[in-house]
N, C-alpha and C positions, 0 to 999 in steps of 0.2 A: 666236180671243179665249177666255182662260180664261171659265167660264160664273159663276164665282163672283166675279168682278173688280168691283169697287165705284167704283176712282176711274179714270174714263175717261180724265184728261188723260194718263195713263203708259202710255208703247208697251210691249207685250208685249214681256217678253227672248227670248222664242222667235223674235220678229217683227225685233227689232234691238238685240241687245246695247247696243251702243252708245249708240243714242236713248232707249233705256230708264235706263240708267245718268244720263244728264243729264238725263232728265224727273224724276229722283227726287232729284238735286241741286237742281234749280231747285224743285218742285213742294214738297218734304220743308221748304223755305226754311233750307236749310243754307251757301247760296253764292249768290254774284251773278257777274256781270260788270261790271267796271269801265269808265273812259272809255281806258282805256290796254292795248292789246293783251297776254292773257298773265297780267294781274296782276289775281287776284279780290278781291271782297268777302267776307271770312267773317262770315256772320250770324248772330245769335245763339244760336241752335240748333245750327248748326256749330261756332260758337266754343265753345259749351258742351261739345260732346262732346271737344274738343281739351284746354280745362280739364280736365276728369275725366282723359283719359288724362296729363295733365301731372302732376298732383298724385299718381296712382299712383307713376308712374314716377320722379317727383322723391325720394319716399320711398324706393323702392327704392336709387337711387343712394346717397343718404345712407346708407343702411345698410352701406355698402363705403365709407364715408369720402370720399364726391366733395363738394366743395364748391362751391356756384355763384358764377360771377363772369359779368363784362359785358364784352366785349373792342369797342373802336371798329368801326363800320360801312365805314370806309374804310381804304382799304389804299395806302400810297405804291407808285408800280410799283417803286422800287428794291428795295423789300424784299418784293416778291412776285418779283423776279428772281433771288433769292437759291438758291431751290431749281429747280432747272432742269425736271426732270421732271414736278413740280408743276406749273408754270404753264405750260407746254406741254399738259397736260390741262384746264387751264382756259381756256386762252386763247381759245376761239370764243365762250366764254360767257360773257366778261368784260364788264361795263356801265363805262364810265368817266366820272369827274368830270373836267371840263379848264375849267372858269371858277369863280370865287368871285365872285358880285356880278357885276360888270362887269370882273372883270380876268382874263386867262388865267393860269390857274396854272403854274409853275415845273415843277412834275413833277405827272404824272395821276394822280390817286387812284383804285383801283378798289374799286367798290363791292363787297363781301365777297361771293363765290360759296361761301367757306369760309373758316376762320379759323386753319387749320395756323399760316402766315407770323405773322399777330398773336401767337398763342401763345407761338410760339417767339423771339420778340423780345422777350417778357414773361420766359419762364424763362431768358434770359440774364442777367437781372437780376437772379434770384431765387434760382439754383442755384448753389450754389457749393461745397457739402459733401456727403456722404453724408449727413449729418444734415439736409439739408432735403428729401431724398425719402423716399418718392417725393411726387409733387404729383399732386394729383386734383381736375380743374379740368373744370366742365359749365357751359353757358352756355345760355339759352331766349332764342331770336332769331329772325330773319329774315334770308335770306339772296337774293341776286338773281342767278341765271343766265339767261343772255337766249336762251331757247331759243326754236326758229324754229316750235313747233309746242306745243298747250297744250290741256290739259283739266282739268277741276276737279278738285281736292285731287291728281290723279296727275301732272300737269307745269303747273309755275306760273313764272315767270319769277320773281317772289317769291313764297317759302313761308316757312312757319313749322318750327322744328325746334328741337332739342337737339343739340348738339354736344359729345363730351366731350374732353377732351385731357389726357394723364397722363405724367409722367415718372418713370424708374425707376433704379434701380442696373445692373441685370443684364438681361440679355436673357430669360432666365427668368422673372425676374417681371414683365416685361413681357407675352410671350407669353401668361402665365396670366391677366392682367388683360385682355386681349382676348379671351381666350374665356371669363372669368366676365361681362363686360360683353355678347359675344352671347348667354347663358344668360340674364342679365336681359331682353334683349329676346324672347327666344322663351318666355318664362315669361309676360313681359307677354300677349302674342299669346295662349297658349292658356289661362292662368288666368283671364284678364279679358276679352281679346276673342272667345275661341272660335274662334281659326285657328289650326289646327293647321298647324305648319311643317317644312321640312325644314332642318337646321343644316349648313352645308359649308363649303370654301373656293373662291373663285373662281379661275379661271384666270388665267394671268398677262395675258392679254388684254381680261381683264375687271376687273383689281384695280381698284383706286383708284390716282390718279396720284400716286406719291412713295412708296406701301406696299411693302413686303416681301412682306406676305400680307392678304389680304382675305378676312375670315370675314361670311358672310350669313345670312339666314333667309330661305327662299324660300315663299311660301304659293301656295295654286293656288285664281284665282277661280271663280266657278259656270261661266263658258264654257269651263274647262280650260286658259286664260291663265295664266301664271304672274306674281307680284308679288314685286319685291325690297323686303322689309318692315322693314329695318334691317341695318347692317352693322357691322364692328369690323374698326380696322385694326392692323397689328403695323407700325411703321416702324423699326424696327432702331435704327442710330443717325445713317441719314442728314440726318435734318433737323436734330439736333445738329450735324453737323461744318458742315453748311450754314450754319449760324446761330453756330458759335462756342461752343455751350454746354457749358461742361465745367465738373466738379465732382472735389474732391479724395474719394480714395476711403478705405476702412478703411486702406489702407497706406500711406497718404499719398502718392500718385501720381495723376497728373491722369486723368480719363475722361472720355468722351462717356457720355451718359445716354441710356436707352432709350425710344422714346416709342409711345403709342398713339392713337387718336383713333376716336370711333364716334359713330352718329346714326341717329334716327331723327325723321322727320318728317310733315308732315299728311298724305301720303298712304297713312298707315295708314288713315284716313278712307276712303277711297276703297276700300280693302281691307274695310274692314267693310262697306261698302254693296256691293262686288261677291262677297261671301262668303254674306253672309247673308240678301240684300235678295228679294224677289219680286213678283210683277206687281201687289200692291196699296202698293208702296213700302218702305220702311225695313222691316228687322227690326235692332232694335239688342241688342246684348250689356247685362243687365241693369247691368255694372257700371259701363259708361260711359253710361250713357242719361241725358240731362239729364233727364227724367222716368220713374221707374221704374214708378209706378202714377198713371194718370188718372183721376177720379173723376167718374162720369157719373151725375148726377140724374136719375131716369124720372119722369115727368110731375111736374115739379118746380114745376108752377104750384100743386099741390096743396097744401095745408096739410101745414107741417112738414117738407118732404120738402127743400128745399133748405138750412134751417136744418140738417138731421139731418147733409146730406152735405157739407156745409161744416165743422162740426166734427169731421165722420170726418177730414176732409181734415188739418186740424190738426193732429188724433192722430198719423195717420200721419207727418206732418212731422219728429215727434221719432228717426225711426229710417229714414225713407223719404226719396228724392226723389220728393215728391208734388204734386199740384197739381190742379186742380178748374175743370170748364167749365162756367159758369153765364148763357152766352149762351143768346140765344132761337132760336140752332140746334136742327133735330130731332136725336133722341139717334140716329138712324142717319145723318145727317152728321155728327155726332162720332165714331160708331164708324168710319166710312170717314176721318176725319183724321186720329186718332189711329194707326188702323192704318199709314195713308200715314207717319207720322213715328215709327213704331218703338217706341213706348211698349211695354215688355213686359207690361205686366198694365192691363188695366182694369176698374174696380170700378163695378159698377152698382148703384145702390138706390133704389127707390120705393116707395110706401106699402104694398105688399104684405110687401114686405122688410123695412121698418121695422116693422111688426105683429108679423113671424115674428122679429126680432133678429137678422138676417142679412143678405149682402149677393152679389152673383154677383161672383167674379172670372173674366176671361178673359184667355186668353194670346194673344200675339201670335203665338207662333210656329206655333200649331197651332189656335188659336180653340176650345182645351178650356175649357167652363164648369164653375165649381168653387162651389158653394153652400157657403159660409161663416159659422159664427155668428160675430156682433161679438166675442165675448169671447176668439175663437182666433184675430181677425184678422190680428196681427203674424206669429206663428208661421207661419202658412198662407202669408203673402206671402214672408217666406223662403224658407219650402220649395218655393214657386213657381220663385222665382226662380234658384234654385240649380239647380231642373231645365229651367227654360229655358235657361240657360249650359249644363248638359251634353248638351242635345238640340240646341243648336246646334253644339256641336262634335263630337258624332257624326256628324250631317248633314253638314258638312261634310269630316270624313274621309272619310266613305262616299264623297262626291263626290270627293275625291283619289284613292281607292283605286281606284274605276271607270273613273278617266281616266288611269291611270298602264300604261308599256305597257313592255316589255321587248324589246330588239331586239339580233341577233346580228351583223348584217350590214346592208349598205346596200341591199338586196332587202326586207329584213323592218322596216328604216326607212323605206322608202317606203309600204308596207304598211300601218303602223301610223299614219303622219305625216300621209300626203297625207288633205286633207278634214276631219281632226280636230284639236283642242288636245287637251294635255295634257301630263303628265311622260313622258318617255321615257330611261328607263334602258340604257344600254349601256358596254363596256368601252371605254376610250380610251388612246392610247398616251402622250399629254401633247405631241403635235404640233402647233403653230399651222396648218401645212397641213390637216389633218384637222378642224380647228375650223372654220377659213373654208370649207373644202368643205363641212361639215354646214348652214352657213349659206345658200351658195350653192346646193345641190343641193336641199337638204331646206326651207329656210326658217327653220329652228330656231338657237338659241344656247344657249350653255352657261350652265346656271343655277348648279351649283356640282357640286365634287364632295363627295358627303357625309361626315359626319364617321364616319358607322356605314356604312362599305363595305360590298358584296354580292359575292361572287365571279360574276361571271356567265359566266365563260370567260375566257381567256388570251391572247385576239386583239382588237386594235382594232377596232370596227366599223366604221371607215371605210377602212383600208389592210390591216388583216390583219395586221400587225406586232405584237409581243408588247404586251401591254396595261401598263399602268401603274396606272390609276387606273378606279373606277367612277364615271360622272359621270351627271348630270342634264341633259338637253337640254329645251328648249319654246321656247313664242312666248311672249312678256313684251310685260306695258304698260312 
């Protein structure tokens, strides 16, 4: 057990990482279990993190011309059946409505597992000319997938996400949009969540049902496992043909538009927890922390302390997400509580500090203390929050680099992968048989073929035949 551990309810991650994760989700009041298996309650603190993520991403979407819409949550079975590959990919996870009140419905209604078919049904009514394109829509909603197993944030039957759907004149424009949105996700992770990611393309086996290409960002968690953190799909004109969406092009000829879809869900909160957390609980990146600065009065029973601390908190609220704890709990309890909740900065102020015109700022990530003159407080907080973000990113990147391995053949794969988690870089021939062998023999799945390819040799790690791609394998959540 870690010597500096203060929150005894949290299992050490070195002892049981899965239990540590569940403990953090519960004890930090992020999430709770509902009366329906696999469906969770997002508690205010956990939902606030999602709201902050949503606020940032929504602004980024709008910068590239995306508009928000809302589609129905129910999909008629006949509509879902129009795209064969798509419906087959989701069939095991579909939940169905068969009754309306006391009457059986004439047609089953699927509770949306995703909304491609709904958007296409709408696009066929609004896209008629090249002048109607591009169409760039996004919706913030929940979806339902009847998963057999569930874990907080990582795998829910009902979860929150955004799903973008766009239509374009040409394949080139749609492919560019697919990559553009992938880059939005990568920037979200790295610039705001302090999570380094690998951008790449999924194999045919792992790509989204109905897509021609699926792009992904893959992040490494503290335990070395991978988490798919956002995906962007190029559909070509397959959905357009299935739904008979046509437009008159610039030469007055009927054409099928090309489509994209892209999404990021609340599983990204799980990524934040497992990338930055420690044995005392959450460590939140400042950009999405519900509380960026927690004010803790010291000896608040003494004259003027509570009043000064409260005034300081109100001053900070003009520029930061700040709060104050004026409860009867001891300062030590408060320190542990807000460490567990991952608040980036703690501000301590007591009688001696007030007399000296200063306060103490304590960083959550490394517990470093800084004495700050009150007149310099805002600038120092801004500086420290930026430093915390950079420190979290650097630490996460170091963890990824320390747990990334290269293998040239199966013997080397066994040596690096047996008993460890991480990213395993190899060359690959592109054949499904080798991909399946890696899963059966080594216990890893393909994560992506990175957009930034490396030359690790000429032959496939599995079969020794000429290689086509550098690929990353790993164990994943």
